[in-house]
C-alpha positions in Angstrom: 35.9 78.5 106.6 36.7 74.9 105.8 40.1 73.5 106.7 41.8 70.4 105.7 45.0 68.8 104.3 46.4 70.0 101.0 47.0 67.2 98.6 50.2 66.5 96.6 48.8 68.1 93.5 47.9 71.2 95.4 51.4 71.5 96.9 53.0 71.1 93.5 50.7 73.7 92.0 51.4 76.1 94.9 55.2 75.7 94.7 55.1 76.4 90.9 53.1 79.5 91.5 55.5 80.7 94.2 58.5 80.1 92.0 56.8 81.9 89.1 56.0 84.9 91.4 59.6 85.1 92.6 61.0 84.9 89.1 58.8 87.9 88.2 60.0 89.9 91.2 63.7 89.0 91.0 66.4 91.2 89.5 67.2 91.0 85.8 70.8 90.1 85.0 72.4 91.4 81.8 75.9 90.6 80.7 78.2 91.8 78.0 81.9 91.6 77.1 84.0 94.7 76.5 87.0 93.8 74.3 90.5 94.4 75.7 91.4 98.0 74.7 94.6 98.4 72.7 97.5 100.7 73.6 99.5 103.0 71.3 103.3 102.7 70.8 106.0 104.2 68.5 104.9 105.1 65.0 101.2 104.6 66.0 101.6 100.9 66.5 99.0 99.2 68.6 98.9 96.2 70.9 96.9 95.2 73.9 99.9 94.3 76.0 102.6 96.8 77.2 105.5 94.4 77.0 104.6 93.0 73.6 103.9 96.5 72.2 107.2 97.9 73.3 109.0 94.8 72.0 107.3 95.1 68.6 107.2 98.9 68.1 109.3 100.7 70.7 107.9 103.1 73.4 105.3 105.7 72.3 107.6 108.7 72.7 110.3 107.2 70.5 108.4 108.0 67.2 107.6 110.8 66.8 110.2 111.7 69.3 108.3 114.5 71.1 109.4 113.6 74.7 111.8 110.7 74.0 114.9 110.6 76.3 117.6 109.6 73.9 120.1 109.8 76.7 119.7 109.5 80.5 122.3 110.6 83.0 122.2 108.1 85.8 123.4 108.8 89.3 124.0 106.2 92.1 124.3 106.5 95.8 125.1 103.5 98.1 128.0 101.7 99.6 131.1 100.9 97.5 129.7 97.3 97.0 126.1 98.2 96.2 127.2 101.0 93.8 129.4 98.6 91.8 126.8 95.8 91.8 124.0 98.3 90.8 125.9 99.6 87.9 126.7 96.0 86.8 123.1 94.9 87.2 121.8 97.8 85.2 124.3 97.4 82.4 123.7 93.7 82.2 119.9 93.9 82.2 120.0 96.8 79.7 121.3 94.3 77.1 118.1 92.3 77.5 116.8 89.5 79.7 115.5 86.1 78.5 112.0 85.1 79.6 110.0 82.0 79.1 106.5 81.0 77.9 104.8 82.9 80.8 107.2 85.8 81.0 108.1 87.7 77.8 111.7 88.5 77.0 112.9 91.9 78.1 114.3 93.5 74.8 116.7 95.8 76.6 117.3 99.5 77.2 119.8 100.4 74.5 120.1 102.8 71.6 119.4 100.0 69.1 116.8 97.9 70.9 114.0 97.9 73.5 113.5 101.5 74.6 116.0 102.9 72.1 117.7 105.1 74.7 121.2 105.3 76.2 122.1 105.2 79.8 125.1 107.3 80.7 127.2 106.7 83.9 130.0 108.9 85.3 132.0 108.9 88.5 130.9 112.5 89.0 127.4 111.2 89.5 128.2 108.8 92.3 128.0 109.5 96.0 129.2 106.8 98.3 127.8 105.9 101.7 131.0 105.2 103.6 131.5 102.3 106.0 131.9 104.7 108.9 128.7 106.6 108.0 126.7 103.3 107.9 128.2 102.2 111.2 127.4 105.5 112.8 123.8 105.6 111.9 123.1 101.9 112.6 124.5 102.3 116.1 122.1 105.1 116.9 119.4 104.4 119.5 116.4 104.8 119.7 114.9 103.6 116.4 113.2 106.9 115.7 116.5 108.8 115.8 118.2 106.2 113.7 115.5 106.4 111.1 115.8 110.2 110.9 119.6 110.0 110.8 119.4 107.6 107.8 117.0 109.9 106.1 119.3 112.8 106.7 122.3 110.9 105.4 120.5 109.9 102.1 119.4 113.4 101.6 122.9 114.8 102.0 124.1 112.5 99.2 121.2 113.6 96.9 122.0 117.3 97.8 125.6 116.7 96.6 124.5 115.3 93.3 122.1 118.2 92.9 125.0 120.7 93.2 126.9 119.2 90.3 127.4 121.5 87.3 125.8 118.8 85.1 123.6 116.9 87.5 122.1 113.4 86.9 118.6 113.1 85.6 117.7 110.0 87.5 119.2 108.6 90.8 119.3 105.1 92.0 119.6 104.7 95.8 121.2 101.3 96.3 120.3 100.3 99.8 122.6 97.7 101.6 120.7 94.8 103.2 121.5 95.7 106.8 120.5 99.3 106.4 117.2 98.3 104.7 116.5 95.7 107.4 117.0 98.0 110.3 115.6 101.2 108.9 112.8 100.2 106.5 110.1 101.2 108.9 109.8 102.7 112.3 107.1 102.9 114.9 107.2 105.2 117.9 105.2 107.3 120.3 105.3 111.1 120.0 104.1 113.4 122.7 102.0 115.5 120.4 101.2 113.2 117.4 100.6 110.0 119.3 101.5 106.6 117.7 103.5 107.2 114.5 104.4 104.8 111.7 106.9 105.9 109.1 108.3 104.1 106.0 111.8 104.9 104.6 110.8 104.9 101.0 107.8 107.2 101.5 109.9 109.6 103.7 112.8 109.7 101.2 110.5 110.3 98.2 109.0 113.3 100.0 112.4 114.6 100.9 113.8 114.1 97.4 111.1 116.3 95.9 113.1 119.3 97.2 115.7 118.6 94.5 113.4 117.7 91.6 115.4 114.6 90.7 113.4 111.4 90.1 114.7 108.5 92.3 114.5 104.7 92.5 115.2 102.8 95.7 116.9 99.5 94.8 117.6 96.8 97.4 120.8 94.9 97.5 118.8 91.7 97.7 117.3 92.5 94.3 120.5 93.1 92.4 122.1 90.0 93.9 119.2 87.7 93.1 120.1 84.9 90.8 116.5 84.1 89.6 113.1 83.2 90.8 112.5 80.7 93.7 109.4 78.7 94.5 107.9 77.7 97.9 105.3 75.0 98.0 105.0 75.2 94.2 104.3 79.0 94.2 106.6 81.7 92.9 108.3 83.5 95.8 110.5 86.0 93.8 109.7 87.8 90.6 111.1 86.4 87.4 114.2 88.2 86.2 112.7 89.5 83.0 109.7 90.8 85.0 112.0 92.8 87.3 113.8 94.2 84.3 110.6 95.2 82.6 109.3 97.1 85.7 112.6 98.7 86.5 113.3 100.1 83.0 109.7 101.0 82.2 109.7 103.2 85.4 113.1 104.6 84.4 111.9 105.6 81.0 108.9 107.4 82.4 110.9 109.1 85.1 113.3 110.3 82.4 110.5 112.0 80.6 109.2 109.5 78.1 105.7 107.9 77.7 106.1 104.1 77.4 102.7 103.8 75.8 99.5 105.8 75.4 95.8 105.1 75.6 93.5 104.4 72.6 89.9 105.3 72.9 89.7 108.1 75.5 87.6 111.1 74.4 89.7 114.1 73.4 89.3 117.2 75.6 88.5 115.1 78.7 90.0 115.6 82.1 89.8 112.4 84.3 89.9 113.2 88.0 90.4 110.9 90.9 89.4 112.1 94.4 91.0 110.5 97.5 91.9 111.4 101.1 94.7 110.8 103.5 95.4 111.3 107.2 98.4 113.1 108.6 101.1 111.3 110.6 100.1 110.3 114.1 97.1 108.6 115.8 96.2 111.8 117.7 95.1 113.4 114.4 92.9 110.6 113.3 89.9 113.0 112.8 91.9 115.2 110.4 91.7 114.5 106.7 93.3 116.0 103.6 91.8 115.8 100.1 94.0 114.5 97.3 93.4 114.9 93.6 94.9 113.0 90.6 94.0 114.4 87.2 94.8 112.9 83.7 94.2 114.0 80.1 93.2 111.8 77.2 96.9 111.0 76.6 97.5 109.6 80.0 99.6 112.5 81.2 98.7 113.5 84.8 99.3 115.6 87.8 98.9 115.3 91.6 97.4 118.0 93.8 97.0 118.3 97.6 93.7 119.7 98.5 92.4 121.2 101.8 92.5 119.9 105.3 89.2 119.3 107.1 87.9 117.5 110.2 86.1 114.1 109.8 84.8 112.2 112.8 83.9 108.8 111.5 81.9 107.8 114.6 79.9 111.0 114.6 79.3 110.9 110.9 78.7 107.2 110.9 80.9 106.7 107.9 84.6 105.6 107.7 84.8 107.1 104.2 85.4 110.9 104.4 82.9 113.2 102.5 83.2 116.9 101.6 80.9 119.7 102.4 79.4 121.6 99.4 81.9 124.4 99.8 84.9 122.0 100.0 83.7 120.0 96.9 83.3 123.3 95.0 86.8 124.5 96.0 88.4 121.2 95.1 87.0 121.2 91.6 88.1 124.9 91.2 91.6 123.9 92.3 92.0 121.0 90.0 90.6 122.7 86.9 92.7 125.8 87.4 95.9 123.9 88.0 95.1 121.5 85.1 94.8 124.4 82.8 98.1 125.9 84.1 100.1 122.6 84.0 98.6 120.9 81.0 98.1 124.0 78.9 94.6 123.1 77.8 91.0 123.7 79.0 89.0 120.5 79.3 85.6 120.3 77.6 84.5 117.3 79.6 85.3 116.1 83.2 84.9 112.6 84.6 85.3 112.3 88.4 86.1 109.0 90.0 85.7 108.3 93.8 85.6 105.2 95.9 82.5 106.1 98.0 79.1 107.3 97.1 78.5 111.0 96.7 76.7 112.6 99.6 74.0 115.2 98.8 76.2 118.2 99.9 79.4 117.2 98.1 77.3 116.2 95.0 75.9 119.7 94.8 79.3 121.2 95.3 80.9 119.1 92.5 78.0 119.8 90.1 77.9 123.5 90.6 81.7 123.9 90.1 81.6 121.7 87.0 78.6 123.5 85.5 80.5 126.8 85.8 83.6 125.5 84.0 82.7 122.7 81.5 79.9 121.7 79.3 79.8 118.0 80.1 80.6 116.0 83.3 80.0 112.6 85.0 80.5 111.7 88.6 81.3 108.0 89.2 81.8 106.1 92.4 83.7 102.8 92.1 83.5 100.4 95.0 85.5 97.2 95.6 83.4 94.3 96.7 83.5 90.5 96.9 79.9 89.5 97.5 78.8 89.5 93.9 80.7 87.4 91.4 80.1 85.5 88.2 80.7 81.8 88.3 82.3 80.4 85.1 81.2 77.1 83.7 84.7 76.2 82.6 88.0 76.1 84.6 88.9 79.7 83.7 87.9 82.7 85.8 85.6 85.4 84.3 87.0 87.4 81.5 88.6 90.8 82.2 86.2 93.3 80.6 83.1 91.4 81.5 80.3 93.9 82.4 77.1 92.7 84.0 74.1 94.3 85.7 72.0 93.0 88.5 68.9 95.2 88.3 70.1 98.7 88.0 73.6 98.1 89.6 76.6 97.7 87.2 79.7 95.6 87.8 82.9 95.5 85.8 85.7 92.9 85.9 88.9 94.9 85.6 90.9 91.7 86.5 90.3 88.2 85.2 91.2 85.9 82.3 92.6 87.8 79.3 91.1 86.0 76.3 93.3 87.7 73.7 96.5 86.4 75.4 95.0 83.3 77.0 96.5 84.3 80.3 95.4 85.0 83.9 97.6 87.5 85.6 96.7 86.8 89.3 96.7 84.2 92.0 93.5 85.4 93.5 89.9 84.8 92.5 88.9 88.0 90.7 86.1 90.2 92.0 84.4 92.9 89.9 84.2 96.6 90.8 80.7 97.9 91.5 79.6 101.1 89.9 78.1 102.4 93.1 77.0 105.8 91.9 76.7 107.8 88.6 75.7 111.4 88.5 75.6 113.6 85.4 74.5 111.2 82.7 76.3 113.2 79.9 78.1 110.0 78.7 76.6 106.6 77.8 77.3 104.0 80.6 79.1 101.7 78.2 81.5 104.5 77.2 82.3 105.2 80.9 83.0 101.5 81.5 85.3 101.3 78.5 87.2 104.4 79.8 87.6 102.7 83.2 89.0 99.6 81.5 91.4 101.8 79.5 92.6 103.7 82.5 93.5 100.5 84.4 96.3 100.1 81.8 97.9 103.5 82.3 100.3 102.6 85.2 103.7 103.6 83.9 105.4 102.4 87.1 104.8 98.8 86.0 104.6 96.8 82.7 101.6 94.8 83.8 98.5 94.6 81.6 95.9 96.4 83.7 94.9 96.1 87.3 91.9 96.5 89.6 91.7 100.3 89.7 91.9 102.9 87.0 94.9 105.2 87.2 92.7 108.0 88.6 92.4 106.0 91.9 95.3 103.5 91.6 97.9 105.5 93.5 95.6 107.4 95.9 97.0 105.5 98.9 100.6 105.4 97.8 100.6 109.2 97.0 98.8 109.9 100.2 101.4 108.0 102.2 104.1 110.2 100.6 102.0 113.4 100.9 101.7 113.0 104.7 105.5 113.3 104.9 105.5 116.6 103.1 105.2 119.6 105.5 102.2 121.8 105.1 104.3 124.8 104.2 106.0 123.0 101.3 104.1 122.7 98.0 104.2 119.1 96.7 105.4 118.6 93.1 102.6 117.8 90.7 104.4 115.3 88.4 103.7 111.6 89.1 107.3 110.6 88.4 108.4 112.0 91.8 106.0 109.7 93.7 106.9 106.4 91.9 
């Protein structure tokens, strides 16, 4: 064989051939834009933005008034000062709050504007935390006992409101600054549970479920705030109109109304989100409990606690829990049975969302249970990631609703620049969700992606336009944090309003 130097022409020819070969073997990238889905408001009015839709048409339940709360009885518990300031803050903001170019005006929460509903206050629906009660609990040592004493005190006030002949339909817990600062969280060591972390809001929400009264924790710092502040040019506090929008949107939902509804979800579909949570205590880190969130095509949903099971992440070599075939089958049976009981309808189609890939055993369990109950189903795994992104050629981030494929892998931007509003609702560089798994194939991929985009807009605890996760998975962690505070012998309530 002859050997020798390769000339310049030979090098160029070889490089071109190598680049050509690579281009043939590299993945194909396809990209499309899914338009921002509209939402439905009163009288069938449609708009893409929750705030603008309510301002223009009113909330969805208002017309036709199927679930509209024309009047809401509001209870308050707190100190004498926080009770008075809370009532003043609610009444003032219910008149309406002016915004600016970046923050839409809040139209109010009155009979003749905004949410077209009336808030009713009465001294009979007020329970005061006395000065001596506050002093007594704050003087308690250690921190664990103080935390439990505060929780017991707040529950006692809610119990008194619950015993009223005509009890309130919604209760604001107006926390004084010092109580919040000293009791917001607690960390301690338990002989049986190990290291325990507890949060006052989560623990109180779990306790309040016993009385079936929706609640809202409101900090003294919030009601005393005189407007937004900036630090190094960045917004430190929320804008007043934004706070009002979120507070009253949540109030309307907790009072029984639907602020808006989805447009474009397939009738007869049950959308299911599967999650997991650990019980309190580091000694139980191998124990997991499944959690299910199910929604219909109108956005109405329920929360269910599944079964406990052991999961050793080191032994299984996976931090994400997975179900056995029997556990997956039982979970689907549970959610479809309770869905029929609670929602008064039998789904014709089921879409399951999960944040990790389906292992063979759980895939078979899901498939078998779904085949026995419904005619069509799709199993979808959505994974957050930041390694694959699109780079825009202009100064704006990628558009929300951008769908692209790298080979056979799909990505969807559920956050990003909103072209229709010419706005970007984030301070972080957006990353797309990866469609990590799809089993079933009873629905076109584009339809599933559009449904995911629609479901990101169904958070009635906020007035924001969309978010990273669909509602099926959005509250998994938050609901799980509250579920772990509910004893195993007490059945959790299924309505989302008790978790928000």
